[in-house]
Chimera marker file (.cmm) of the C-alpha trace (Angstrom):
<marker_set name="trace">
<marker id="1" x="126.414" y="63.267" z="-38.968" r="1" g="1" b="0" radius="0.5"/>
<marker id="2" x="126.060" y="66.325" z="-37.042" r="1" g="1" b="0" radius="0.5"/>
<marker id="3" x="123.982" y="64.314" z="-34.381" r="1" g="1" b="0" radius="0.5"/>
<marker id="4" x="126.053" y="61.396" z="-34.170" r="1" g="1" b="0" radius="0.5"/>
<marker id="5" x="129.117" y="63.218" z="-33.587" r="1" g="1" b="0" radius="0.5"/>
<marker id="6" x="127.239" y="65.340" z="-30.818" r="1" g="1" b="0" radius="0.5"/>
<marker id="7" x="126.643" y="62.363" z="-28.975" r="1" g="1" b="0" radius="0.5"/>
<marker id="8" x="130.015" y="60.564" z="-29.370" r="1" g="1" b="0" radius="0.5"/>
<marker id="9" x="131.615" y="64.239" z="-28.055" r="1" g="1" b="0" radius="0.5"/>
<marker id="10" x="129.027" y="64.081" z="-25.352" r="1" g="1" b="0" radius="0.5"/>
<marker id="11" x="129.626" y="59.955" z="-24.167" r="1" g="1" b="0" radius="0.5"/>
<marker id="12" x="133.225" y="60.533" z="-24.623" r="1" g="1" b="0" radius="0.5"/>
<marker id="13" x="133.172" y="63.887" z="-22.000" r="1" g="1" b="0" radius="0.5"/>
<marker id="14" x="130.873" y="62.037" z="-19.538" r="1" g="1" b="0" radius="0.5"/>
<marker id="15" x="132.528" y="58.967" z="-19.715" r="1" g="1" b="0" radius="0.5"/>
<marker id="16" x="135.765" y="60.906" z="-18.544" r="1" g="1" b="0" radius="0.5"/>
<marker id="17" x="133.805" y="62.647" z="-16.275" r="1" g="1" b="0" radius="0.5"/>
<marker id="18" x="132.528" y="59.474" z="-15.208" r="1" g="1" b="0" radius="0.5"/>
<marker id="19" x="136.439" y="57.892" z="-14.695" r="1" g="1" b="0" radius="0.5"/>
<marker id="20" x="137.777" y="61.002" z="-12.885" r="1" g="1" b="0" radius="0.5"/>
<marker id="21" x="134.964" y="61.671" z="-10.365" r="1" g="1" b="0" radius="0.5"/>
<marker id="22" x="134.862" y="57.673" z="-9.205" r="1" g="1" b="0" radius="0.5"/>
<marker id="23" x="138.573" y="57.505" z="-8.891" r="1" g="1" b="0" radius="0.5"/>
<marker id="24" x="138.036" y="60.543" z="-5.769" r="1" g="1" b="0" radius="0.5"/>
<marker id="25" x="135.359" y="58.890" z="-4.138" r="1" g="1" b="0" radius="0.5"/>
<marker id="26" x="134.898" y="54.937" z="-4.751" r="1" g="1" b="0" radius="0.5"/>
<marker id="27" x="131.570" y="54.164" z="-3.080" r="1" g="1" b="0" radius="0.5"/>
<marker id="28" x="129.267" y="52.070" z="-4.066" r="1" g="1" b="0" radius="0.5"/>
<marker id="29" x="126.174" y="54.498" z="-4.201" r="1" g="1" b="0" radius="0.5"/>
<marker id="30" x="128.319" y="57.513" z="-5.629" r="1" g="1" b="0" radius="0.5"/>
<marker id="31" x="129.195" y="54.745" z="-8.664" r="1" g="1" b="0" radius="0.5"/>
<marker id="32" x="125.664" y="53.490" z="-9.168" r="1" g="1" b="0" radius="0.5"/>
<marker id="33" x="124.658" y="56.937" z="-8.991" r="1" g="1" b="0" radius="0.5"/>
<marker id="34" x="126.590" y="57.771" z="-11.724" r="1" g="1" b="0" radius="0.5"/>
<marker id="35" x="126.172" y="54.750" z="-13.740" r="1" g="1" b="0" radius="0.5"/>
<marker id="36" x="122.425" y="54.997" z="-14.032" r="1" g="1" b="0" radius="0.5"/>
<marker id="37" x="123.272" y="58.805" z="-14.943" r="1" g="1" b="0" radius="0.5"/>
<marker id="38" x="125.240" y="57.795" z="-17.629" r="1" g="1" b="0" radius="0.5"/>
<marker id="39" x="122.327" y="55.069" z="-18.762" r="1" g="1" b="0" radius="0.5"/>
<marker id="40" x="119.846" y="57.967" z="-18.647" r="1" g="1" b="0" radius="0.5"/>
<marker id="41" x="122.139" y="60.168" z="-20.825" r="1" g="1" b="0" radius="0.5"/>
<marker id="42" x="122.476" y="56.709" z="-23.102" r="1" g="1" b="0" radius="0.5"/>
<marker id="43" x="119.294" y="56.262" z="-23.028" r="1" g="1" b="0" radius="0.5"/>
<marker id="44" x="118.038" y="59.373" z="-24.120" r="1" g="1" b="0" radius="0.5"/>
<marker id="45" x="120.453" y="59.522" z="-27.194" r="1" g="1" b="0" radius="0.5"/>
<marker id="46" x="119.163" y="56.225" z="-28.275" r="1" g="1" b="0" radius="0.5"/>
<marker id="47" x="115.615" y="57.549" z="-28.058" r="1" g="1" b="0" radius="0.5"/>
<marker id="48" x="116.805" y="60.800" z="-30.339" r="1" g="1" b="0" radius="0.5"/>
<marker id="49" x="117.835" y="58.728" z="-32.499" r="1" g="1" b="0" radius="0.5"/>
<marker id="50" x="115.274" y="56.866" z="-33.298" r="1" g="1" b="0" radius="0.5"/>
<marker id="51" x="112.559" y="59.465" z="-32.936" r="1" g="1" b="0" radius="0.5"/>
<marker id="52" x="114.138" y="62.320" z="-34.284" r="1" g="1" b="0" radius="0.5"/>
<marker id="53" x="117.639" y="62.501" z="-36.308" r="1" g="1" b="0" radius="0.5"/>
<marker id="54" x="117.358" y="58.821" z="-38.180" r="1" g="1" b="0" radius="0.5"/>
<marker id="55" x="113.645" y="57.766" z="-38.260" r="1" g="1" b="0" radius="0.5"/>
<marker id="56" x="113.732" y="55.701" z="-41.252" r="1" g="1" b="0" radius="0.5"/>
<marker id="57" x="116.521" y="53.946" z="-39.332" r="1" g="1" b="0" radius="0.5"/>
<marker id="58" x="120.142" y="54.260" z="-38.851" r="1" g="1" b="0" radius="0.5"/>
<marker id="59" x="122.715" y="52.559" z="-41.675" r="1" g="1" b="0" radius="0.5"/>
<marker id="60" x="126.634" y="52.784" z="-41.066" r="1" g="1" b="0" radius="0.5"/>
<link id1="1" id2="2" r="1" g="1" b="0" radius="0.2"/>
<link id1="2" id2="3" r="1" g="1" b="0" radius="0.2"/>
<link id1="3" id2="4" r="1" g="1" b="0" radius="0.2"/>
<link id1="4" id2="5" r="1" g="1" b="0" radius="0.2"/>
<link id1="5" id2="6" r="1" g="1" b="0" radius="0.2"/>
<link id1="6" id2="7" r="1" g="1" b="0" radius="0.2"/>
<link id1="7" id2="8" r="1" g="1" b="0" radius="0.2"/>
<link id1="8" id2="9" r="1" g="1" b="0" radius="0.2"/>
<link id1="9" id2="10" r="1" g="1" b="0" radius="0.2"/>
<link id1="10" id2="11" r="1" g="1" b="0" radius="0.2"/>
<link id1="11" id2="12" r="1" g="1" b="0" radius="0.2"/>
<link id1="12" id2="13" r="1" g="1" b="0" radius="0.2"/>
<link id1="13" id2="14" r="1" g="1" b="0" radius="0.2"/>
<link id1="14" id2="15" r="1" g="1" b="0" radius="0.2"/>
<link id1="15" id2="16" r="1" g="1" b="0" radius="0.2"/>
<link id1="16" id2="17" r="1" g="1" b="0" radius="0.2"/>
<link id1="17" id2="18" r="1" g="1" b="0" radius="0.2"/>
<link id1="18" id2="19" r="1" g="1" b="0" radius="0.2"/>
<link id1="19" id2="20" r="1" g="1" b="0" radius="0.2"/>
<link id1="20" id2="21" r="1" g="1" b="0" radius="0.2"/>
<link id1="21" id2="22" r="1" g="1" b="0" radius="0.2"/>
<link id1="22" id2="23" r="1" g="1" b="0" radius="0.2"/>
<link id1="23" id2="24" r="1" g="1" b="0" radius="0.2"/>
<link id1="24" id2="25" r="1" g="1" b="0" radius="0.2"/>
<link id1="25" id2="26" r="1" g="1" b="0" radius="0.2"/>
<link id1="26" id2="27" r="1" g="1" b="0" radius="0.2"/>
<link id1="27" id2="28" r="1" g="1" b="0" radius="0.2"/>
<link id1="28" id2="29" r="1" g="1" b="0" radius="0.2"/>
<link id1="29" id2="30" r="1" g="1" b="0" radius="0.2"/>
<link id1="30" id2="31" r="1" g="1" b="0" radius="0.2"/>
<link id1="31" id2="32" r="1" g="1" b="0" radius="0.2"/>
<link id1="32" id2="33" r="1" g="1" b="0" radius="0.2"/>
<link id1="33" id2="34" r="1" g="1" b="0" radius="0.2"/>
<link id1="34" id2="35" r="1" g="1" b="0" radius="0.2"/>
<link id1="35" id2="36" r="1" g="1" b="0" radius="0.2"/>
<link id1="36" id2="37" r="1" g="1" b="0" radius="0.2"/>
<link id1="37" id2="38" r="1" g="1" b="0" radius="0.2"/>
<link id1="38" id2="39" r="1" g="1" b="0" radius="0.2"/>
<link id1="39" id2="40" r="1" g="1" b="0" radius="0.2"/>
<link id1="40" id2="41" r="1" g="1" b="0" radius="0.2"/>
<link id1="41" id2="42" r="1" g="1" b="0" radius="0.2"/>
<link id1="42" id2="43" r="1" g="1" b="0" radius="0.2"/>
<link id1="43" id2="44" r="1" g="1" b="0" radius="0.2"/>
<link id1="44" id2="45" r="1" g="1" b="0" radius="0.2"/>
<link id1="45" id2="46" r="1" g="1" b="0" radius="0.2"/>
<link id1="46" id2="47" r="1" g="1" b="0" radius="0.2"/>
<link id1="47" id2="48" r="1" g="1" b="0" radius="0.2"/>
<link id1="48" id2="49" r="1" g="1" b="0" radius="0.2"/>
<link id1="49" id2="50" r="1" g="1" b="0" radius="0.2"/>
<link id1="50" id2="51" r="1" g="1" b="0" radius="0.2"/>
<link id1="51" id2="52" r="1" g="1" b="0" radius="0.2"/>
<link id1="52" id2="53" r="1" g="1" b="0" radius="0.2"/>
<link id1="53" id2="54" r="1" g="1" b="0" radius="0.2"/>
<link id1="54" id2="55" r="1" g="1" b="0" radius="0.2"/>
<link id1="55" id2="56" r="1" g="1" b="0" radius="0.2"/>
<link id1="56" id2="57" r="1" g="1" b="0" radius="0.2"/>
<link id1="57" id2="58" r="1" g="1" b="0" radius="0.2"/>
<link id1="58" id2="59" r="1" g="1" b="0" radius="0.2"/>
<link id1="59" id2="60" r="1" g="1" b="0" radius="0.2"/>
</marker_set>
């Protein structure tokens, strides 16, 4: 359960930072960079869950 809680916390913090920064600088390049960074973090989290945290599968 710890890995799941850590990832939820990580995504909440990154989402909050994304919203705060995009409000200050509405340029489309900046938004795309933030979206790419957040997508990369989500991709790494999925990879981590699939290979290390829950290799046999995750069941709610």
